C-alpha positions as semicolon CSV with decimal commas, in nm:
position;residue;x (nm);y (nm);z (nm)
1;M;1,514;-0,003;0,279
2;V;1,656;0,305;0,457
3;K;1,486;0,427;0,726
4;N;1,196;0,670;0,660
5;Q;1,283;0,625;0,297
6;V;0,969;0,781;0,049
7;R;0,860;0,525;-0,098
8;D;0,755;0,510;-0,474
9;L;0,366;0,419;-0,443
10;E;0,347;0,383;-0,851
11;A;0,656;0,116;-0,841
12;D;0,511;-0,065;-0,524
13;L;0,214;-0,119;-0,640
14;A;0,358;-0,217;-0,953
15;L;0,530;-0,532;-0,808
16;C;0,274;-0,583;-0,614
17;E;0,006;-0,647;-0,886
18;A;0,323;-0,817;-1,096
19;A;0,372;-1,098;-0,800
20;T;0,157;-1,458;-0,799
21;Q;-0,206;-1,379;-0,816
22;G;-0,392;-1,475;-0,450
23;P;-0,467;-1,623;-0,254
24;W;-0,174;-1,754;-0,083
25;V;-0,219;-2,029;0,212
26;T;0,083;-2,251;0,392
27;T;0,093;-2,611;0,469
28;N;0,291;-2,809;0,687
29;N;0,517;-3,075;0,593
30;S;0,761;-3,257;0,899
31;N;1,026;-3,076;0,742
32;Y;1,001;-2,717;0,638
33;D;0,638;-2,518;0,567
34;L;0,560;-2,444;0,236
35;L;0,348;-2,138;0,112
36;I;0,190;-2,196;-0,201
37;K;-0,110;-2,022;-0,433
38;G;-0,417;-2,173;-0,352
39;E;-0,440;-2,428;-0,634
40;G;-0,102;-2,594;-0,506
41;R;0,186;-2,449;-0,700
42;V;0,460;-2,445;-0,441
43;L;0,614;-2,030;-0,436
44;G;0,863;-2,109;-0,132
45;F;0,960;-2,172;0,182
46;L;0,961;-2,014;0,535
47;V;1,064;-2,057;0,861
48;S;0,827;-1,918;1,094
49;A;0,441;-1,894;1,146
50;E;0,535;-1,540;1,161
51;D;0,676;-1,468;0,834
52;Q;0,383;-1,677;0,764
53;T;0,105;-1,452;0,821
54;F;0,269;-1,197;0,722
55;V;0,418;-1,277;0,365
56;I;0,004;-1,402;0,297
57;A;-0,158;-1,088;0,475
58;A;0,093;-0,846;0,273
59;R;-0,011;-1,007;-0,022
60;E;-0,363;-0,878;-0,002
61;G;-0,312;-0,583;0,223
62;W;-0,035;-0,431;0,103
63;P;-0,258;-0,337;-0,249
64;Y;-0,449;-0,193;-0,040
65;A;-0,327;0,052;0,159
66;I;-0,138;0,180;-0,160
67;R;-0,414;0,210;-0,327
68;L;-0,607;0,380;-0,005
69;A;-0,287;0,612;0,026
70;Q;-0,317;0,695;-0,319
71;Q;-0,600;0,809;-0,275
72;M;-0,622;0,991;0,058
73;E;-0,297;1,137;-0,136
74;R;-0,555;1,255;-0,391
75;E;-0,807;1,381;-0,140
76;I;-0,514;1,570;0,006
77;D;-0,420;1,781;-0,323
78;R;-0,774;1,827;-0,362
79;L;-0,855;1,982;-0,047
80;Q;-0,492;2,191;-0,097
81;N;-0,706;2,358;-0,380
82;E;-1,026;2,417;-0,243
83;L;-0,821;2,588;0,056
84;Q;-0,590;2,809;-0,169
85;I;-0,865;2,919;-0,379
86;Y;-1,088;3,053;-0,076
87;Q;-0,788;3,167;0,087
88;E;-0,771;3,380;-0,270
89;C;-1,140;3,513;-0,226
90;E;-1,046;3,574;0,138
91;R;-0,738;3,803;-0,013
92;R;-0,938;3,967;-0,268
93;Q;-1,242;4,048;-0,028
94;R;-1,031;4,259;0,222
95;G;-1,095;4,644;0,210
96;P;-0,755;4,831;0,163
97;W;-0,733;4,878;0,543
98;D;-0,688;4,546;0,666
């Protein structure tokens, strides 16, 4: 991924929603760590505890963050529209000498 690349939040959310539903957990084996779905289905092998923590947290956190970002984008659009309406009203109320 390119640094500072604009994300397609709809595509990212679709990717999250297409993934195996959680909860995801890990289990330790003497040779490796497994990433598993709650009822025991193996999803992958992970090397570090940090990767395990990240993958499990991202499974729930990323969709939440995307939805929140989409909500904030809609709110920004709404506020920009209201500001534009206010500015237009202000412009109309000014006299010819303002």
